[in-house]
PyMOL Python script that loads the backbone (N, CA, C, O; Angstrom):
from pymol import cmd

cmd.read_pdbstr("""\
ATOM      1  N   UNK A   1     -17.172  32.898  -3.794  1.00  0.00           N
ATOM      2  CA  UNK A   1     -16.109  32.012  -3.398  1.00  0.00           C
ATOM      3  C   UNK A   1     -15.687  31.190  -4.616  1.00  0.00           C
ATOM      4  O   UNK A   1     -16.464  30.388  -5.134  1.00  0.00           O
ATOM      5  N   UNK A   2     -14.464  31.396  -5.061  1.00  0.00           N
ATOM      6  CA  UNK A   2     -13.967  30.712  -6.251  1.00  0.00           C
ATOM      7  C   UNK A   2     -12.576  30.177  -5.992  1.00  0.00           C
ATOM      8  O   UNK A   2     -11.811  30.730  -5.202  1.00  0.00           O
ATOM      9  N   UNK A   3     -12.267  29.102  -6.667  1.00  0.00           N
ATOM     10  CA  UNK A   3     -10.896  28.607  -6.679  1.00  0.00           C
ATOM     11  C   UNK A   3     -10.179  29.330  -7.811  1.00  0.00           C
ATOM     12  O   UNK A   3     -10.617  29.269  -8.960  1.00  0.00           O
ATOM     13  N   UNK A   4      -9.102  30.001  -7.504  1.00  0.00           N
ATOM     14  CA  UNK A   4      -8.363  30.756  -8.507  1.00  0.00           C
ATOM     15  C   UNK A   4      -7.396  29.814  -9.220  1.00  0.00           C
ATOM     16  O   UNK A   4      -6.647  29.072  -8.585  1.00  0.00           O
ATOM     17  N   UNK A   5      -7.428  29.857 -10.541  1.00  0.00           N
ATOM     18  CA  UNK A   5      -6.546  29.047 -11.367  1.00  0.00           C
ATOM     19  C   UNK A   5      -5.407  29.913 -11.893  1.00  0.00           C
ATOM     20  O   UNK A   5      -5.558  31.129 -12.003  1.00  0.00           O
ATOM     21  N   UNK A   6      -4.278  29.308 -12.215  1.00  0.00           N
ATOM     22  CA  UNK A   6      -3.196  30.088 -12.809  1.00  0.00           C
ATOM     23  C   UNK A   6      -3.660  30.700 -14.133  1.00  0.00           C
ATOM     24  O   UNK A   6      -4.478  30.102 -14.832  1.00  0.00           O
ATOM     25  N   UNK A   7      -3.157  31.863 -14.482  1.00  0.00           N
ATOM     26  CA  UNK A   7      -3.571  32.481 -15.737  1.00  0.00           C
ATOM     27  C   UNK A   7      -3.127  31.647 -16.941  1.00  0.00           C
ATOM     28  O   UNK A   7      -2.090  30.984 -16.918  1.00  0.00           O
ATOM     29  N   UNK A   8      -3.928  31.704 -17.967  1.00  0.00           N
ATOM     30  CA  UNK A   8      -3.621  31.018 -19.227  1.00  0.00           C
ATOM     31  C   UNK A   8      -2.680  31.924 -20.001  1.00  0.00           C
ATOM     32  O   UNK A   8      -2.936  33.119 -20.150  1.00  0.00           O
ATOM     33  N   UNK A   9      -1.575  31.344 -20.500  1.00  0.00           N
ATOM     34  CA  UNK A   9      -0.582  32.163 -21.190  1.00  0.00           C
ATOM     35  C   UNK A   9      -0.422  31.840 -22.665  1.00  0.00           C
ATOM     36  O   UNK A   9       0.260  32.569 -23.385  1.00  0.00           O
ATOM     37  N   UNK A  10      -1.051  30.741 -23.135  1.00  0.00           N
ATOM     38  CA  UNK A  10      -0.920  30.414 -24.553  1.00  0.00           C
ATOM     39  C   UNK A  10      -2.113  29.558 -25.010  1.00  0.00           C
ATOM     40  O   UNK A  10      -2.921  29.102 -24.201  1.00  0.00           O
ATOM     41  N   UNK A  11      -2.194  29.361 -26.310  1.00  0.00           N
ATOM     42  CA  UNK A  11      -3.332  28.627 -26.875  1.00  0.00           C
ATOM     43  C   UNK A  11      -3.371  27.167 -26.445  1.00  0.00           C
ATOM     44  O   UNK A  11      -4.453  26.593 -26.326  1.00  0.00           O
ATOM     45  N   UNK A  12      -2.229  26.563 -26.213  1.00  0.00           N
ATOM     46  CA  UNK A  12      -2.201  25.168 -25.761  1.00  0.00           C
ATOM     47  C   UNK A  12      -2.837  25.039 -24.366  1.00  0.00           C
ATOM     48  O   UNK A  12      -3.630  24.132 -24.116  1.00  0.00           O
ATOM     49  N   UNK A  13      -2.480  25.948 -23.483  1.00  0.00           N
ATOM     50  CA  UNK A  13      -3.091  25.951 -22.155  1.00  0.00           C
ATOM     51  C   UNK A  13      -4.589  26.239 -22.256  1.00  0.00           C
ATOM     52  O   UNK A  13      -5.397  25.652 -21.535  1.00  0.00           O
ATOM     53  N   UNK A  14      -4.939  27.134 -23.147  1.00  0.00           N
ATOM     54  CA  UNK A  14      -6.348  27.482 -23.349  1.00  0.00           C
ATOM     55  C   UNK A  14      -7.154  26.241 -23.729  1.00  0.00           C
ATOM     56  O   UNK A  14      -8.230  26.004 -23.180  1.00  0.00           O
ATOM     57  N   UNK A  15      -6.635  25.456 -24.660  1.00  0.00           N
ATOM     58  CA  UNK A  15      -7.325  24.213 -25.051  1.00  0.00           C
ATOM     59  C   UNK A  15      -7.406  23.242 -23.878  1.00  0.00           C
ATOM     60  O   UNK A  15      -8.415  22.557 -23.711  1.00  0.00           O
ATOM     61  N   UNK A  16      -6.368  23.177 -23.076  1.00  0.00           N
ATOM     62  CA  UNK A  16      -6.378  22.316 -21.898  1.00  0.00           C
ATOM     63  C   UNK A  16      -7.436  22.747 -20.888  1.00  0.00           C
ATOM     64  O   UNK A  16      -8.122  21.910 -20.300  1.00  0.00           O
ATOM     65  N   UNK A  17      -7.560  24.036 -20.694  1.00  0.00           N
ATOM     66  CA  UNK A  17      -8.583  24.550 -19.786  1.00  0.00           C
ATOM     67  C   UNK A  17      -9.979  24.256 -20.328  1.00  0.00           C
ATOM     68  O   UNK A  17     -10.887  23.933 -19.563  1.00  0.00           O
ATOM     69  N   UNK A  18     -10.151  24.364 -21.629  1.00  0.00           N
ATOM     70  CA  UNK A  18     -11.452  24.054 -22.225  1.00  0.00           C
ATOM     71  C   UNK A  18     -11.814  22.580 -22.004  1.00  0.00           C
ATOM     72  O   UNK A  18     -12.959  22.257 -21.691  1.00  0.00           O
ATOM     73  N   UNK A  19     -10.833  21.695 -22.168  1.00  0.00           N
ATOM     74  CA  UNK A  19     -11.073  20.268 -21.924  1.00  0.00           C
ATOM     75  C   UNK A  19     -11.412  20.024 -20.451  1.00  0.00           C
ATOM     76  O   UNK A  19     -12.313  19.248 -20.135  1.00  0.00           O
ATOM     77  N   UNK A  20     -10.693  20.683 -19.570  1.00  0.00           N
ATOM     78  CA  UNK A  20     -10.969  20.544 -18.139  1.00  0.00           C
ATOM     79  C   UNK A  20     -12.376  21.044 -17.812  1.00  0.00           C
ATOM     80  O   UNK A  20     -13.075  20.452 -16.989  1.00  0.00           O
ATOM     81  N   UNK A  21     -12.781  22.123 -18.452  1.00  0.00           N
ATOM     82  CA  UNK A  21     -14.126  22.657 -18.232  1.00  0.00           C
ATOM     83  C   UNK A  21     -15.185  21.647 -18.664  1.00  0.00           C
ATOM     84  O   UNK A  21     -16.179  21.449 -17.965  1.00  0.00           O
ATOM     85  N   UNK A  22     -14.978  21.016 -19.799  1.00  0.00           N
ATOM     86  CA  UNK A  22     -15.920  19.990 -20.267  1.00  0.00           C
ATOM     87  C   UNK A  22     -16.022  18.848 -19.259  1.00  0.00           C
ATOM     88  O   UNK A  22     -17.120  18.395 -18.934  1.00  0.00           O
ATOM     89  N   UNK A  23     -14.879  18.389 -18.770  1.00  0.00           N
ATOM     90  CA  UNK A  23     -14.877  17.291 -17.796  1.00  0.00           C
ATOM     91  C   UNK A  23     -15.570  17.698 -16.497  1.00  0.00           C
ATOM     92  O   UNK A  23     -16.380  16.950 -15.951  1.00  0.00           O
ATOM     93  N   UNK A  24     -15.242  18.888 -16.016  1.00  0.00           N
ATOM     94  CA  UNK A  24     -15.848  19.334 -14.762  1.00  0.00           C
ATOM     95  C   UNK A  24     -17.349  19.567 -14.902  1.00  0.00           C
ATOM     96  O   UNK A  24     -18.097  19.374 -13.943  1.00  0.00           O
ATOM     97  N   UNK A  25     -17.794  19.977 -16.077  1.00  0.00           N
ATOM     98  CA  UNK A  25     -19.230  20.143 -16.299  1.00  0.00           C
ATOM     99  C   UNK A  25     -19.947  18.809 -16.143  1.00  0.00           C
ATOM    100  O   UNK A  25     -21.041  18.752 -15.583  1.00  0.00           O
ATOM    101  N   UNK A  26     -19.341  17.747 -16.631  1.00  0.00           N
ATOM    102  CA  UNK A  26     -19.925  16.409 -16.464  1.00  0.00           C
ATOM    103  C   UNK A  26     -19.934  15.992 -14.994  1.00  0.00           C
ATOM    104  O   UNK A  26     -20.892  15.382 -14.519  1.00  0.00           O
ATOM    105  N   UNK A  27     -18.870  16.324 -14.287  1.00  0.00           N
ATOM    106  CA  UNK A  27     -18.811  16.008 -12.859  1.00  0.00           C
ATOM    107  C   UNK A  27     -19.888  16.787 -12.106  1.00  0.00           C
ATOM    108  O   UNK A  27     -20.541  16.246 -11.213  1.00  0.00           O
ATOM    109  N   UNK A  28     -20.070  18.056 -12.467  1.00  0.00           N
ATOM    110  CA  UNK A  28     -21.115  18.871 -11.835  1.00  0.00           C
ATOM    111  C   UNK A  28     -22.471  18.223 -12.035  1.00  0.00           C
ATOM    112  O   UNK A  28     -23.261  18.122 -11.097  1.00  0.00           O
ATOM    113  N   UNK A  29     -22.741  17.786 -13.254  1.00  0.00           N
ATOM    114  CA  UNK A  29     -24.028  17.145 -13.530  1.00  0.00           C
ATOM    115  C   UNK A  29     -24.231  15.914 -12.657  1.00  0.00           C
ATOM    116  O   UNK A  29     -25.324  15.691 -12.138  1.00  0.00           O
ATOM    117  N   UNK A  30     -23.185  15.118 -12.494  1.00  0.00           N
ATOM    118  CA  UNK A  30     -23.285  13.923 -11.648  1.00  0.00           C
ATOM    119  C   UNK A  30     -23.515  14.311 -10.187  1.00  0.00           C
ATOM    120  O   UNK A  30     -24.321  13.683  -9.502  1.00  0.00           O
ATOM    121  N   UNK A  31     -22.819  15.332  -9.710  1.00  0.00           N
ATOM    122  CA  UNK A  31     -22.975  15.770  -8.322  1.00  0.00           C
ATOM    123  C   UNK A  31     -24.364  16.375  -8.091  1.00  0.00           C
ATOM    124  O   UNK A  31     -24.945  16.226  -7.016  1.00  0.00           O
ATOM    125  N   UNK A  32     -24.883  17.053  -9.108  1.00  0.00           N
ATOM    126  CA  UNK A  32     -26.244  17.573  -8.991  1.00  0.00           C
ATOM    127  C   UNK A  32     -27.251  16.428  -8.842  1.00  0.00           C
ATOM    128  O   UNK A  32     -28.214  16.521  -8.081  1.00  0.00           O
ATOM    129  N   UNK A  33     -27.006  15.369  -9.573  1.00  0.00           N
ATOM    130  CA  UNK A  33     -27.895  14.205  -9.488  1.00  0.00           C
ATOM    131  C   UNK A  33     -27.834  13.583  -8.088  1.00  0.00           C
ATOM    132  O   UNK A  33     -28.867  13.214  -7.527  1.00  0.00           O
ATOM    133  N   UNK A  34     -26.646  13.469  -7.534  1.00  0.00           N
ATOM    134  CA  UNK A  34     -26.492  12.931  -6.175  1.00  0.00           C
ATOM    135  C   UNK A  34     -27.233  13.830  -5.180  1.00  0.00           C
ATOM    136  O   UNK A  34     -27.922  13.345  -4.283  1.00  0.00           O
ATOM    137  N   UNK A  35     -27.081  15.135  -5.351  1.00  0.00           N
ATOM    138  CA  UNK A  35     -27.785  16.070  -4.468  1.00  0.00           C
ATOM    139  C   UNK A  35     -29.296  15.859  -4.571  1.00  0.00           C
ATOM    140  O   UNK A  35     -29.992  15.787  -3.558  1.00  0.00           O
ATOM    141  N   UNK A  36     -29.782  15.764  -5.776  1.00  0.00           N
ATOM    142  CA  UNK A  36     -31.217  15.555  -5.990  1.00  0.00           C
ATOM    143  C   UNK A  36     -31.688  14.250  -5.350  1.00  0.00           C
ATOM    144  O   UNK A  36     -32.741  14.211  -4.713  1.00  0.00           O
ATOM    145  N   UNK A  37     -30.917  13.198  -5.519  1.00  0.00           N
ATOM    146  CA  UNK A  37     -31.290  11.886  -4.983  1.00  0.00           C
ATOM    147  C   UNK A  37     -31.302  11.877  -3.446  1.00  0.00           C
ATOM    148  O   UNK A  37     -32.025  11.090  -2.835  1.00  0.00           O
ATOM    149  N   UNK A  38     -30.520  12.734  -2.838  1.00  0.00           N
ATOM    150  CA  UNK A  38     -30.421  12.762  -1.376  1.00  0.00           C
ATOM    151  C   UNK A  38     -31.188  13.905  -0.733  1.00  0.00           C
ATOM    152  O   UNK A  38     -30.995  14.192   0.449  1.00  0.00           O
ATOM    153  N   UNK A  39     -32.048  14.553  -1.485  1.00  0.00           N
ATOM    154  CA  UNK A  39     -32.735  15.747  -0.989  1.00  0.00           C
ATOM    155  C   UNK A  39     -33.599  15.481   0.244  1.00  0.00           C
ATOM    156  O   UNK A  39     -33.893  16.410   0.996  1.00  0.00           O
ATOM    157  N   UNK A  40     -34.008  14.237   0.466  1.00  0.00           N
ATOM    158  CA  UNK A  40     -34.847  13.917   1.627  1.00  0.00           C
ATOM    159  C   UNK A  40     -34.065  13.246   2.755  1.00  0.00           C
ATOM    160  O   UNK A  40     -34.655  12.820   3.748  1.00  0.00           O
ATOM    161  N   UNK A  41     -32.765  13.150   2.614  1.00  0.00           N
ATOM    162  CA  UNK A  41     -31.934  12.511   3.628  1.00  0.00           C
ATOM    163  C   UNK A  41     -31.054  13.584   4.285  1.00  0.00           C
ATOM    164  O   UNK A  41     -30.036  13.984   3.721  1.00  0.00           O
ATOM    165  N   UNK A  42     -31.447  14.042   5.466  1.00  0.00           N
ATOM    166  CA  UNK A  42     -30.710  15.144   6.104  1.00  0.00           C
ATOM    167  C   UNK A  42     -29.228  14.853   6.336  1.00  0.00           C
ATOM    168  O   UNK A  42     -28.405  15.768   6.303  1.00  0.00           O
ATOM    169  N   UNK A  43     -28.888  13.605   6.566  1.00  0.00           N
ATOM    170  CA  UNK A  43     -27.485  13.272   6.813  1.00  0.00           C
ATOM    171  C   UNK A  43     -26.643  13.348   5.538  1.00  0.00           C
ATOM    172  O   UNK A  43     -25.497  13.796   5.570  1.00  0.00           O
ATOM    173  N   UNK A  44     -27.199  12.923   4.459  1.00  0.00           N
ATOM    174  CA  UNK A  44     -26.439  12.873   3.204  1.00  0.00           C
ATOM    175  C   UNK A  44     -26.499  14.158   2.390  1.00  0.00           C
ATOM    176  O   UNK A  44     -25.594  14.436   1.603  1.00  0.00           O
ATOM    177  N   UNK A  45     -27.544  14.935   2.569  1.00  0.00           N
ATOM    178  CA  UNK A  45     -27.683  16.126   1.722  1.00  0.00           C
ATOM    179  C   UNK A  45     -26.571  17.132   1.983  1.00  0.00           C
ATOM    180  O   UNK A  45     -26.102  17.784   1.050  1.00  0.00           O
ATOM    181  N   UNK A  46     -26.143  17.270   3.228  1.00  0.00           N
ATOM    182  CA  UNK A  46     -25.062  18.219   3.523  1.00  0.00           C
ATOM    183  C   UNK A  46     -23.766  17.806   2.845  1.00  0.00           C
ATOM    184  O   UNK A  46     -23.053  18.651   2.305  1.00  0.00           O
ATOM    185  N   UNK A  47     -23.456  16.527   2.867  1.00  0.00           N
ATOM    186  CA  UNK A  47     -22.253  16.051   2.179  1.00  0.00           C
ATOM    187  C   UNK A  47     -22.371  16.279   0.673  1.00  0.00           C
ATOM    188  O   UNK A  47     -21.409  16.687   0.023  1.00  0.00           O
ATOM    189  N   UNK A  48     -23.561  16.013   0.123  1.00  0.00           N
ATOM    190  CA  UNK A  48     -23.779  16.211  -1.310  1.00  0.00           C
ATOM    191  C   UNK A  48     -23.659  17.694  -1.669  1.00  0.00           C
ATOM    192  O   UNK A  48     -23.100  18.033  -2.712  1.00  0.00           O
ATOM    193  N   UNK A  49     -24.174  18.570  -0.823  1.00  0.00           N
ATOM    194  CA  UNK A  49     -24.046  20.017  -1.063  1.00  0.00           C
ATOM    195  C   UNK A  49     -22.588  20.450  -1.050  1.00  0.00           C
ATOM    196  O   UNK A  49     -22.149  21.232  -1.893  1.00  0.00           O
ATOM    197  N   UNK A  50     -21.847  19.930  -0.082  1.00  0.00           N
ATOM    198  CA  UNK A  50     -20.424  20.270   0.007  1.00  0.00           C
ATOM    199  C   UNK A  50     -19.651  19.804  -1.209  1.00  0.00           C
ATOM    200  O   UNK A  50     -18.814  20.539  -1.732  1.00  0.00           O
ATOM    201  N   UNK A  51     -19.922  18.587  -1.665  1.00  0.00           N
ATOM    202  CA  UNK A  51     -19.258  18.066  -2.865  1.00  0.00           C
ATOM    203  C   UNK A  51     -19.568  18.921  -4.082  1.00  0.00           C
ATOM    204  O   UNK A  51     -18.681  19.250  -4.870  1.00  0.00           O
ATOM    205  N   UNK A  52     -20.845  19.279  -4.225  1.00  0.00           N
ATOM    206  CA  UNK A  52     -21.244  20.099  -5.368  1.00  0.00           C
ATOM    207  C   UNK A  52     -20.592  21.472  -5.297  1.00  0.00           C
ATOM    208  O   UNK A  52     -20.085  21.967  -6.303  1.00  0.00           O
ATOM    209  N   UNK A  53     -20.599  22.088  -4.130  1.00  0.00           N
ATOM    210  CA  UNK A  53     -19.975  23.402  -3.984  1.00  0.00           C
ATOM    211  C   UNK A  53     -18.490  23.357  -4.342  1.00  0.00           C
ATOM    212  O   UNK A  53     -17.986  24.242  -5.034  1.00  0.00           O
ATOM    213  N   UNK A  54     -17.801  22.335  -3.874  1.00  0.00           N
ATOM    214  CA  UNK A  54     -16.371  22.205  -4.151  1.00  0.00           C
ATOM    215  C   UNK A  54     -16.096  22.141  -5.650  1.00  0.00           C
ATOM    216  O   UNK A  54     -15.209  22.835  -6.146  1.00  0.00           O
ATOM    217  N   UNK A  55     -16.837  21.325  -6.364  1.00  0.00           N
ATOM    218  CA  UNK A  55     -16.585  21.178  -7.802  1.00  0.00           C
ATOM    219  C   UNK A  55     -17.032  22.431  -8.561  1.00  0.00           C
ATOM    220  O   UNK A  55     -16.414  22.801  -9.559  1.00  0.00           O
ATOM    221  N   UNK A  56     -18.100  23.083  -8.098  1.00  0.00           N
ATOM    222  CA  UNK A  56     -18.538  24.318  -8.750  1.00  0.00           C
ATOM    223  C   UNK A  56     -17.491  25.421  -8.603  1.00  0.00           C
ATOM    224  O   UNK A  56     -17.286  26.210  -9.525  1.00  0.00           O
ATOM    225  N   UNK A  57     -16.830  25.479  -7.448  1.00  0.00           N
ATOM    226  CA  UNK A  57     -15.777  26.474  -7.241  1.00  0.00           C
ATOM    227  C   UNK A  57     -14.619  26.239  -8.203  1.00  0.00           C
ATOM    228  O   UNK A  57     -14.095  27.184  -8.793  1.00  0.00           O
ATOM    229  N   UNK A  58     -14.224  24.989  -8.360  1.00  0.00           N
ATOM    230  CA  UNK A  58     -13.136  24.674  -9.292  1.00  0.00           C
ATOM    231  C   UNK A  58     -13.530  25.028 -10.726  1.00  0.00           C
ATOM    232  O   UNK A  58     -12.741  25.607 -11.473  1.00  0.00           O
ATOM    233  N   UNK A  59     -14.754  24.675 -11.098  1.00  0.00           N
ATOM    234  CA  UNK A  59     -15.251  24.966 -12.447  1.00  0.00           C
ATOM    235  C   UNK A  59     -15.292  26.471 -12.683  1.00  0.00           C
ATOM    236  O   UNK A  59     -14.922  26.941 -13.760  1.00  0.00           O
ATOM    237  N   UNK A  60     -15.740  27.230 -11.685  1.00  0.00           N
ATOM    238  CA  UNK A  60     -15.810  28.678 -11.841  1.00  0.00           C
ATOM    239  C   UNK A  60     -14.418  29.282 -12.003  1.00  0.00           C
ATOM    240  O   UNK A  60     -14.242  30.223 -12.776  1.00  0.00           O
ATOM    241  N   UNK A  61     -13.435  28.758 -11.289  1.00  0.00           N
ATOM    242  CA  UNK A  61     -12.067  29.240 -11.446  1.00  0.00           C
ATOM    243  C   UNK A  61     -11.554  29.029 -12.855  1.00  0.00           C
ATOM    244  O   UNK A  61     -10.863  29.887 -13.404  1.00  0.00           O
ATOM    245  N   UNK A  62     -11.888  27.896 -13.442  1.00  0.00           N
ATOM    246  CA  UNK A  62     -11.484  27.618 -14.826  1.00  0.00           C
ATOM    247  C   UNK A  62     -12.214  28.556 -15.779  1.00  0.00           C
ATOM    248  O   UNK A  62     -11.611  29.103 -16.703  1.00  0.00           O
ATOM    249  N   UNK A  63     -13.513  28.740 -15.553  1.00  0.00           N
ATOM    250  CA  UNK A  63     -14.276  29.678 -16.393  1.00  0.00           C
ATOM    251  C   UNK A  63     -13.682  31.081 -16.326  1.00  0.00           C
ATOM    252  O   UNK A  63     -13.538  31.747 -17.351  1.00  0.00           O
ATOM    253  N   UNK A  64     -13.341  31.524 -15.134  1.00  0.00           N
ATOM    254  CA  UNK A  64     -12.749  32.858 -14.969  1.00  0.00           C
ATOM    255  C   UNK A  64     -11.437  32.973 -15.736  1.00  0.00           C
ATOM    256  O   UNK A  64     -11.191  33.987 -16.389  1.00  0.00           O
ATOM    257  N   UNK A  65     -10.599  31.957 -15.667  1.00  0.00           N
ATOM    258  CA  UNK A  65      -9.312  31.974 -16.369  1.00  0.00           C
ATOM    259  C   UNK A  65      -9.533  31.993 -17.882  1.00  0.00           C
ATOM    260  O   UNK A  65      -8.842  32.715 -18.601  1.00  0.00           O
ATOM    261  N   UNK A  66     -10.484  31.209 -18.360  1.00  0.00           N
ATOM    262  CA  UNK A  66     -10.788  31.187 -19.797  1.00  0.00           C
ATOM    263  C   UNK A  66     -11.280  32.559 -20.253  1.00  0.00           C
ATOM    264  O   UNK A  66     -10.823  33.081 -21.270  1.00  0.00           O
ATOM    265  N   UNK A  67     -12.195  33.130 -19.510  1.00  0.00           N
ATOM    266  CA  UNK A  67     -12.737  34.454 -19.882  1.00  0.00           C
ATOM    267  C   UNK A  67     -11.652  35.518 -19.880  1.00  0.00           C
ATOM    268  O   UNK A  67     -11.613  36.366 -20.771  1.00  0.00           O
ATOM    269  N   UNK A  68     -10.773  35.482 -18.892  1.00  0.00           N
ATOM    270  CA  UNK A  68      -9.683  36.460 -18.826  1.00  0.00           C
ATOM    271  C   UNK A  68      -8.760  36.314 -20.034  1.00  0.00           C
ATOM    272  O   UNK A  68      -8.338  37.314 -20.616  1.00  0.00           O
ATOM    273  N   UNK A  69      -8.447  35.091 -20.409  1.00  0.00           N
ATOM    274  CA  UNK A  69      -7.581  34.856 -21.573  1.00  0.00           C
ATOM    275  C   UNK A  69      -8.263  35.346 -22.845  1.00  0.00           C
ATOM    276  O   UNK A  69      -7.643  36.020 -23.667  1.00  0.00           O
ATOM    277  N   UNK A  70      -9.530  35.009 -23.003  1.00  0.00           N
ATOM    278  CA  UNK A  70     -10.268  35.452 -24.192  1.00  0.00           C
ATOM    279  C   UNK A  70     -10.324  36.973 -24.264  1.00  0.00           C
ATOM    280  O   UNK A  70     -10.197  37.557 -25.340  1.00  0.00           O
ATOM    281  N   UNK A  71     -10.513  37.602 -23.122  1.00  0.00           N
ATOM    282  CA  UNK A  71     -10.545  39.065 -23.082  1.00  0.00           C
ATOM    283  C   UNK A  71      -9.193  39.649 -23.492  1.00  0.00           C
ATOM    284  O   UNK A  71      -9.139  40.603 -24.269  1.00  0.00           O
ATOM    285  N   UNK A  72      -8.105  39.083 -22.977  1.00  0.00           N
ATOM    286  CA  UNK A  72      -6.766  39.558 -23.348  1.00  0.00           C
ATOM    287  C   UNK A  72      -6.507  39.349 -24.839  1.00  0.00           C
ATOM    288  O   UNK A  72      -5.887  40.195 -25.482  1.00  0.00           O
ATOM    289  N   UNK A  73      -6.975  38.233 -25.391  1.00  0.00           N
ATOM    290  CA  UNK A  73      -6.761  37.948 -26.813  1.00  0.00           C
ATOM    291  C   UNK A  73      -7.547  38.936 -27.686  1.00  0.00           C
ATOM    292  O   UNK A  73      -7.056  39.367 -28.729  1.00  0.00           O
ATOM    293  N   UNK A  74      -8.743  39.290 -27.270  1.00  0.00           N
ATOM    294  CA  UNK A  74      -9.556  40.243 -28.031  1.00  0.00           C
ATOM    295  C   UNK A  74      -8.973  41.646 -27.964  1.00  0.00           C
ATOM    296  O   UNK A  74      -9.079  42.423 -28.913  1.00  0.00           O
ATOM    297  N   UNK A  75      -8.354  41.961 -26.828  1.00  0.00           N
ATOM    298  CA  UNK A  75      -7.773  43.300 -26.635  1.00  0.00           C
ATOM    299  C   UNK A  75      -6.445  43.461 -27.358  1.00  0.00           C
ATOM    300  O   UNK A  75      -6.009  44.584 -27.612  1.00  0.00           O
ATOM    301  N   UNK A  76      -5.803  42.357 -27.688  1.00  0.00           N
ATOM    302  CA  UNK A  76      -4.471  42.406 -28.306  1.00  0.00           C
ATOM    303  C   UNK A  76      -4.532  42.788 -29.764  1.00  0.00           C
ATOM    304  O   UNK A  76      -3.496  42.874 -30.424  1.00  0.00           O
TER     305      UNK A  76
END
""", "prot")
cmd.dss("prot")
cmd.show_as("cartoon", "prot")
cmd.util.cbc("prot")
cmd.orient("prot")
């Protein structure tokens, strides 16, 4: 399950996606910490899992777009 991002069409967009990936990686780390902190609270752990899953899907979509662009650039 991934969030699909628009394809990258130029180097400027590529740099923007890389910056977004860096930011989302930091958000993932924070959400992982929240999940860890709530591991013994049944009410909060489900919300923390959902938050983490949501951000991981967005991050994976960006990773997929970056990889596809890099692959196209190498093939060109």
